A tleap script that builds the chain and sets N, CA, C and O, in Angstrom:
source leaprc.protein.ff14SB
mol = sequence {
  NPRO ASP ARG MET HIE ARG ILE HIE PHE ALA
  ASN LEU PRO ALA LYS CYS THR ILE SER ILE
  PHE SER LEU ASP GLY ASP LEU VAL ARG GLN
  TRP GLU HIE ASP MET ASP PRO ASN ASP PRO
  ALA SER SER HIE ASP GLU TRP ASP LEU ILE
  THR ARG ASN THR GLN PRO VAL VAL SER GLY
  ILE TYR TYR TRP THR VAL GLU ASN ALA ALA
  THR GLY GLU VAL GLN VAL GLY LYS LEU VAL
  VAL ILE CMET
}
set mol.1.N position { -4.785 53.873 -8.129 }
set mol.1.CA position { -5.814 53.625 -9.548 }
set mol.1.C position { -7.475 52.529 -8.453 }
set mol.1.O position { -8.669 52.671 -8.714 }
set mol.2.N position { -7.045 51.839 -7.640 }
set mol.2.CA position { -7.708 50.964 -6.418 }
set mol.2.C position { -8.980 51.916 -6.215 }
set mol.2.O position { -10.158 51.698 -6.496 }
set mol.3.N position { -8.335 53.117 -5.600 }
set mol.3.CA position { -9.270 54.227 -5.011 }
set mol.3.C position { -10.055 54.780 -5.711 }
set mol.3.O position { -10.826 55.575 -5.174 }
set mol.4.N position { -10.137 54.539 -7.234 }
set mol.4.CA position { -11.085 55.678 -7.904 }
set mol.4.C position { -12.277 54.595 -8.306 }
set mol.4.O position { -13.279 55.044 -8.863 }
set mol.5.N position { -12.185 53.199 -8.036 }
set mol.5.CA position { -13.627 52.614 -8.468 }
set mol.5.C position { -14.560 52.464 -7.054 }
set mol.5.O position { -14.130 52.339 -5.908 }
set mol.6.N position { -15.931 52.514 -7.488 }
set mol.6.CA position { -16.804 52.642 -6.686 }
set mol.6.C position { -18.084 51.867 -7.541 }
set mol.6.O position { -18.242 51.504 -8.706 }
set mol.7.N position { -18.991 51.824 -6.147 }
set mol.7.CA position { -20.535 50.654 -6.047 }
set mol.7.C position { -21.376 52.177 -5.520 }
set mol.7.O position { -21.245 52.968 -4.586 }
set mol.8.N position { -22.130 52.057 -6.516 }
set mol.8.CA position { -23.165 53.228 -6.245 }
set mol.8.C position { -24.690 52.472 -5.211 }
set mol.8.O position { -25.083 51.340 -5.491 }
set mol.9.N position { -25.176 53.066 -4.394 }
set mol.9.CA position { -26.046 52.424 -3.984 }
set mol.9.C position { -27.147 53.671 -4.514 }
set mol.9.O position { -26.679 54.787 -4.738 }
set mol.10.N position { -28.327 53.467 -4.661 }
set mol.10.CA position { -29.500 54.511 -5.090 }
set mol.10.C position { -30.966 54.104 -4.142 }
set mol.10.O position { -31.122 53.362 -3.171 }
set mol.11.N position { -31.801 54.863 -4.835 }
set mol.11.CA position { -33.125 54.474 -3.713 }
set mol.11.C position { -33.131 54.717 -2.353 }
set mol.11.O position { -34.246 54.587 -1.849 }
set mol.12.N position { -31.995 55.114 -1.390 }
set mol.12.CA position { -31.568 54.306 -0.332 }
set mol.12.C position { -32.964 55.156 0.838 }
set mol.12.O position { -33.503 56.188 0.438 }
set mol.13.N position { -33.196 54.792 1.644 }
set mol.13.CA position { -33.641 55.391 3.067 }
set mol.13.C position { -32.817 57.113 3.646 }
set mol.13.O position { -31.592 57.029 3.741 }
set mol.14.N position { -33.144 57.871 3.834 }
set mol.14.CA position { -32.269 59.286 4.314 }
set mol.14.C position { -31.274 58.565 5.171 }
set mol.14.O position { -30.114 58.250 4.906 }
set mol.15.N position { -32.132 58.333 6.488 }
set mol.15.CA position { -31.557 57.561 7.467 }
set mol.15.C position { -31.219 55.837 7.367 }
set mol.15.O position { -32.044 54.936 7.211 }
set mol.16.N position { -29.897 55.736 7.496 }
set mol.16.CA position { -29.402 53.784 7.221 }
set mol.16.C position { -28.403 53.645 7.212 }
set mol.16.O position { -27.599 54.519 6.891 }
set mol.17.N position { -28.015 52.097 7.684 }
set mol.17.CA position { -26.773 51.415 7.431 }
set mol.17.C position { -26.664 50.694 6.448 }
set mol.17.O position { -27.408 49.772 6.116 }
set mol.18.N position { -25.749 51.071 5.944 }
set mol.18.CA position { -25.016 50.051 5.050 }
set mol.18.C position { -23.940 48.748 5.285 }
set mol.18.O position { -22.941 48.859 5.995 }
set mol.19.N position { -24.282 47.599 4.628 }
set mol.19.CA position { -23.102 46.942 4.949 }
set mol.19.C position { -22.591 45.635 4.336 }
set mol.19.O position { -23.273 44.634 4.116 }
set mol.20.N position { -21.669 45.750 4.165 }
set mol.20.CA position { -21.214 44.735 2.905 }
set mol.20.C position { -20.682 43.184 3.692 }
set mol.20.O position { -20.143 42.998 4.782 }
set mol.21.N position { -20.844 42.813 3.275 }
set mol.21.CA position { -20.372 40.862 3.645 }
set mol.21.C position { -19.605 40.163 2.529 }
set mol.21.O position { -19.755 40.645 1.407 }
set mol.22.N position { -18.844 39.152 2.650 }
set mol.22.CA position { -18.140 38.091 2.306 }
set mol.22.C position { -19.645 37.085 2.166 }
set mol.22.O position { -20.711 37.229 2.765 }
set mol.23.N position { -19.238 36.036 1.129 }
set mol.23.CA position { -19.533 34.866 0.689 }
set mol.23.C position { -19.867 34.265 2.066 }
set mol.23.O position { -21.061 34.074 2.300 }
set mol.24.N position { -18.841 33.901 3.128 }
set mol.24.CA position { -18.336 33.533 4.600 }
set mol.24.C position { -19.629 34.226 5.642 }
set mol.24.O position { -20.150 33.598 6.563 }
set mol.25.N position { -19.979 35.624 5.255 }
set mol.25.CA position { -20.875 36.184 6.087 }
set mol.25.C position { -19.450 37.266 7.048 }
set mol.25.O position { -19.749 37.785 8.123 }
set mol.26.N position { -18.559 37.376 6.680 }
set mol.26.CA position { -17.595 38.097 7.679 }
set mol.26.C position { -17.641 39.424 7.260 }
set mol.26.O position { -17.406 39.435 6.052 }
set mol.27.N position { -17.876 40.808 7.785 }
set mol.27.CA position { -18.247 42.039 7.799 }
set mol.27.C position { -17.066 42.468 7.136 }
set mol.27.O position { -16.018 42.380 7.775 }
set mol.28.N position { -17.031 42.960 5.863 }
set mol.28.CA position { -16.065 44.037 4.982 }
set mol.28.C position { -15.949 44.845 5.147 }
set mol.28.O position { -14.784 45.242 5.148 }
set mol.29.N position { -16.943 45.721 5.408 }
set mol.29.CA position { -17.155 47.382 5.734 }
set mol.29.C position { -18.837 47.557 5.702 }
set mol.29.O position { -19.710 46.993 5.043 }
set mol.30.N position { -18.871 48.847 6.966 }
set mol.30.CA position { -20.094 49.425 7.494 }
set mol.30.C position { -20.347 50.396 7.479 }
set mol.30.O position { -19.805 50.833 8.495 }
set mol.31.N position { -20.949 51.354 6.914 }
set mol.31.CA position { -21.568 52.688 8.057 }
set mol.31.C position { -22.631 53.219 7.450 }
set mol.31.O position { -23.281 52.820 6.483 }
set mol.32.N position { -22.757 54.360 8.266 }
set mol.32.CA position { -24.769 54.788 8.255 }
set mol.32.C position { -24.234 55.974 7.048 }
set mol.32.O position { -23.218 56.619 6.791 }
set mol.33.N position { -25.522 55.802 6.553 }
set mol.33.CA position { -25.880 56.758 5.551 }
set mol.33.C position { -26.761 57.666 6.331 }
set mol.33.O position { -27.715 57.001 6.735 }
set mol.34.N position { -26.839 58.811 6.685 }
set mol.34.CA position { -27.593 59.831 7.325 }
set mol.34.C position { -27.457 61.086 6.745 }
set mol.34.O position { -26.489 61.840 6.846 }
set mol.35.N position { -28.664 61.290 6.029 }
set mol.35.CA position { -28.594 62.305 5.215 }
set mol.35.C position { -30.111 63.681 5.663 }
set mol.35.O position { -31.030 63.359 6.416 }
set mol.36.N position { -30.069 64.343 5.359 }
set mol.36.CA position { -31.215 65.208 5.445 }
set mol.36.C position { -32.427 65.015 4.398 }
set mol.36.O position { -32.354 65.453 3.250 }
set mol.37.N position { -33.418 64.403 4.837 }
set mol.37.CA position { -34.799 63.894 3.633 }
set mol.37.C position { -35.034 64.604 2.629 }
set mol.37.O position { -35.358 64.034 1.588 }
set mol.38.N position { -34.913 66.347 2.682 }
set mol.38.CA position { -35.028 66.952 1.868 }
set mol.38.C position { -33.752 67.761 1.072 }
set mol.38.O position { -33.699 68.876 0.553 }
set mol.39.N position { -32.660 66.569 1.237 }
set mol.39.CA position { -31.245 66.795 0.279 }
set mol.39.C position { -31.108 66.222 -0.892 }
set mol.39.O position { -30.550 65.128 -0.810 }
set mol.40.N position { -31.465 66.608 -2.158 }
set mol.40.CA position { -31.681 65.183 -3.487 }
set mol.40.C position { -30.718 64.668 -3.179 }
set mol.40.O position { -31.316 63.615 -2.958 }
set mol.41.N position { -29.523 64.377 -2.900 }
set mol.41.CA position { -28.608 63.351 -2.945 }
set mol.41.C position { -28.616 62.459 -1.383 }
set mol.41.O position { -27.785 61.793 -0.766 }
set mol.42.N position { -30.110 62.892 -1.159 }
set mol.42.CA position { -30.377 61.880 0.160 }
set mol.42.C position { -30.472 60.576 0.008 }
set mol.42.O position { -30.327 59.815 0.964 }
set mol.43.N position { -30.713 60.180 -1.150 }
set mol.43.CA position { -31.042 58.527 -1.350 }
set mol.43.C position { -30.053 57.743 -2.403 }
set mol.43.O position { -30.436 56.877 -3.191 }
set mol.44.N position { -28.920 58.142 -2.283 }
set mol.44.CA position { -27.638 58.039 -2.914 }
set mol.44.C position { -26.402 57.648 -1.928 }
set mol.44.O position { -26.481 58.045 -0.765 }
set mol.45.N position { -25.291 56.909 -2.318 }
set mol.45.CA position { -24.583 56.722 -1.336 }
set mol.45.C position { -23.821 55.842 -2.558 }
set mol.45.O position { -24.189 55.414 -3.651 }
set mol.46.N position { -22.314 55.790 -1.640 }
set mol.46.CA position { -21.193 55.022 -2.790 }
set mol.46.C position { -20.203 54.378 -1.438 }
set mol.46.O position { -19.975 54.815 -0.310 }
set mol.47.N position { -19.725 53.029 -2.235 }
set mol.47.CA position { -18.696 52.010 -1.818 }
set mol.47.C position { -17.483 52.520 -2.364 }
set mol.47.O position { -17.495 52.460 -3.593 }
set mol.48.N position { -16.589 52.933 -1.952 }
set mol.48.CA position { -14.919 53.144 -2.744 }
set mol.48.C position { -14.296 51.663 -2.851 }
set mol.48.O position { -13.198 51.708 -3.405 }
set mol.49.N position { -14.727 50.224 -2.437 }
set mol.49.CA position { -14.536 49.154 -2.745 }
set mol.49.C position { -13.160 49.388 -1.385 }
set mol.49.O position { -12.132 48.715 -1.455 }
set mol.50.N position { -13.301 50.042 -0.656 }
set mol.50.CA position { -12.222 49.736 0.491 }
set mol.50.C position { -12.536 48.833 1.871 }
set mol.50.O position { -13.557 49.106 2.503 }
set mol.51.N position { -11.900 48.057 2.204 }
set mol.51.CA position { -12.889 47.381 3.307 }
set mol.51.C position { -12.221 48.120 4.599 }
set mol.51.O position { -11.418 49.050 4.660 }
set mol.52.N position { -12.889 47.316 5.645 }
set mol.52.CA position { -12.783 47.675 7.150 }
set mol.52.C position { -11.767 48.134 7.677 }
set mol.52.O position { -11.669 49.144 8.374 }
set mol.53.N position { -10.800 47.242 7.287 }
set mol.53.CA position { -8.896 47.291 7.244 }
set mol.53.C position { -8.387 47.955 6.401 }
set mol.53.O position { -7.242 47.603 6.115 }
set mol.54.N position { -8.944 49.145 5.651 }
set mol.54.CA position { -8.426 50.171 4.740 }
set mol.54.C position { -7.785 49.230 3.458 }
set mol.54.O position { -6.996 49.953 2.849 }
set mol.55.N position { -7.838 48.112 2.949 }
set mol.55.CA position { -7.538 47.216 1.981 }
set mol.55.C position { -8.379 47.571 0.879 }
set mol.55.O position { -9.504 48.048 1.035 }
set mol.56.N position { -7.934 47.382 -0.062 }
set mol.56.CA position { -8.847 46.958 -1.342 }
set mol.56.C position { -9.009 45.820 -1.343 }
set mol.56.O position { -8.174 44.978 -1.014 }
set mol.57.N position { -10.701 45.529 -1.912 }
set mol.57.CA position { -11.699 44.234 -1.620 }
set mol.57.C position { -10.848 43.731 -3.418 }
set mol.57.O position { -10.369 44.293 -4.403 }
set mol.58.N position { -11.127 42.270 -2.874 }
set mol.58.CA position { -10.714 41.545 -4.086 }
set mol.58.C position { -11.911 41.001 -4.744 }
set mol.58.O position { -13.020 41.207 -4.250 }
set mol.59.N position { -11.731 40.165 -6.072 }
set mol.59.CA position { -12.658 40.076 -6.594 }
set mol.59.C position { -12.991 39.228 -6.182 }
set mol.59.O position { -12.258 38.333 -5.762 }
set mol.60.N position { -14.614 39.224 -6.158 }
set mol.60.CA position { -15.435 38.049 -5.671 }
set mol.60.C position { -17.246 38.304 -5.260 }
set mol.60.O position { -17.374 39.500 -5.521 }
set mol.61.N position { -17.902 38.067 -5.030 }
set mol.61.CA position { -19.445 37.661 -4.760 }
set mol.61.C position { -19.262 38.430 -2.917 }
set mol.61.O position { -18.724 38.027 -1.886 }
set mol.62.N position { -20.013 39.642 -3.289 }
set mol.62.CA position { -20.367 39.847 -1.812 }
set mol.62.C position { -22.132 40.365 -1.747 }
set mol.62.O position { -22.819 40.715 -2.708 }
set mol.63.N position { -22.505 40.280 -0.435 }
set mol.63.CA position { -23.745 40.322 -0.118 }
set mol.63.C position { -23.786 41.813 0.320 }
set mol.63.O position { -22.704 42.205 0.758 }
set mol.64.N position { -24.705 42.661 0.305 }
set mol.64.CA position { -25.352 44.022 1.107 }
set mol.64.C position { -26.650 43.713 1.594 }
set mol.64.O position { -27.650 43.216 1.076 }
set mol.65.N position { -26.294 44.252 3.029 }
set mol.65.CA position { -27.588 45.065 3.407 }
set mol.65.C position { -27.894 46.343 3.365 }
set mol.65.O position { -27.193 47.041 2.632 }
set mol.66.N position { -28.927 46.942 4.073 }
set mol.66.CA position { -29.373 48.200 4.105 }
set mol.66.C position { -30.532 48.097 4.986 }
set mol.66.O position { -31.623 47.614 4.680 }
set mol.67.N position { -30.105 48.725 6.396 }
set mol.67.CA position { -31.051 48.523 7.297 }
set mol.67.C position { -31.921 50.018 7.192 }
set mol.67.O position { -31.039 50.871 7.097 }
set mol.68.N position { -33.157 50.644 7.170 }
set mol.68.CA position { -33.797 51.465 7.794 }
set mol.68.C position { -33.625 51.349 8.728 }
set mol.68.O position { -33.601 50.349 9.446 }
set mol.69.N position { -33.332 53.267 9.059 }
set mol.69.CA position { -32.857 53.351 10.671 }
set mol.69.C position { -34.187 54.029 11.475 }
set mol.69.O position { -34.152 54.363 12.660 }
set mol.70.N position { -35.350 54.162 10.599 }
set mol.70.CA position { -36.810 54.588 10.960 }
set mol.70.C position { -37.744 52.771 11.132 }
set mol.70.O position { -38.714 52.521 11.847 }
set mol.71.N position { -37.118 51.980 10.359 }
set mol.71.CA position { -38.377 51.091 10.203 }
set mol.71.C position { -37.785 50.180 11.165 }
set mol.71.O position { -38.359 49.643 12.112 }
set mol.72.N position { -36.056 50.017 10.667 }
set mol.72.CA position { -35.842 48.561 11.085 }
set mol.72.C position { -36.170 47.484 9.421 }
set mol.72.O position { -35.517 46.446 9.321 }
set mol.73.N position { -36.654 47.665 8.862 }
set mol.73.CA position { -36.016 46.988 7.819 }
set mol.73.C position { -35.249 46.687 7.066 }
set mol.73.O position { -34.498 47.604 6.734 }
set mol.74.N position { -35.027 45.425 6.453 }
set mol.74.CA position { -33.831 45.449 6.162 }
set mol.74.C position { -33.657 44.673 4.431 }
set mol.74.O position { -34.421 43.760 4.118 }
set mol.75.N position { -32.850 45.054 3.695 }
set mol.75.CA position { -33.192 44.924 2.413 }
set mol.75.C position { -31.709 44.121 1.888 }
set mol.75.O position { -30.696 44.688 2.297 }
set mol.76.N position { -31.488 42.945 1.081 }
set mol.76.CA position { -30.639 42.027 1.047 }
set mol.76.C position { -30.055 41.975 -0.492 }
set mol.76.O position { -30.929 41.632 -1.287 }
set mol.77.N position { -28.996 42.193 -0.984 }
set mol.77.CA position { -28.452 41.859 -2.260 }
set mol.77.C position { -27.252 41.554 -2.711 }
set mol.77.O position { -26.289 42.138 -2.214 }
set mol.78.N position { -27.058 40.616 -3.704 }
set mol.78.CA position { -25.649 40.445 -4.028 }
set mol.78.C position { -24.907 41.568 -4.896 }
set mol.78.O position { -25.579 42.328 -5.593 }
set mol.79.N position { -23.753 41.645 -4.853 }
set mol.79.CA position { -23.022 42.248 -5.608 }
set mol.79.C position { -21.768 41.587 -6.131 }
set mol.79.O position { -21.084 41.070 -5.247 }
set mol.80.N position { -21.255 41.473 -7.507 }
set mol.80.CA position { -20.272 40.596 -7.482 }
set mol.80.C position { -18.987 42.111 -8.253 }
set mol.80.O position { -19.385 43.045 -8.948 }
set mol.81.N position { -17.853 41.928 -7.922 }
set mol.81.CA position { -17.101 42.548 -8.189 }
set mol.81.C position { -15.119 41.689 -8.685 }
set mol.81.O position { -14.309 40.908 -8.186 }
set mol.82.N position { -15.293 42.642 -10.068 }
set mol.82.CA position { -14.325 42.146 -10.745 }
set mol.82.C position { -13.185 42.685 -11.077 }
set mol.82.O position { -13.255 43.500 -11.997 }
set mol.83.N position { -12.228 42.505 -10.656 }
set mol.83.CA position { -10.528 43.677 -10.413 }
set mol.83.C position { -9.601 43.340 -11.820 }
set mol.83.O position { -8.510 43.888 -11.987 }
savepdb mol mol.pdb
quit
């Protein structure tokens, strides 16, 4: 059941890097979002709440970053996970 939860990201550039960090700055998960810009789903991606060590995340506050591959622009935000 832990693997059914998702966090959805919207309005993404077609090619970008999505990173999730703990409050301490530890990298929790990172992946490349690389879609055809003509694909209607190119601005959407999701995180399955699984860490880079294949463990479910724990409740807490996390930072996310989205780095646009074309421009290098980085957007930062926070999210809360309550399990």
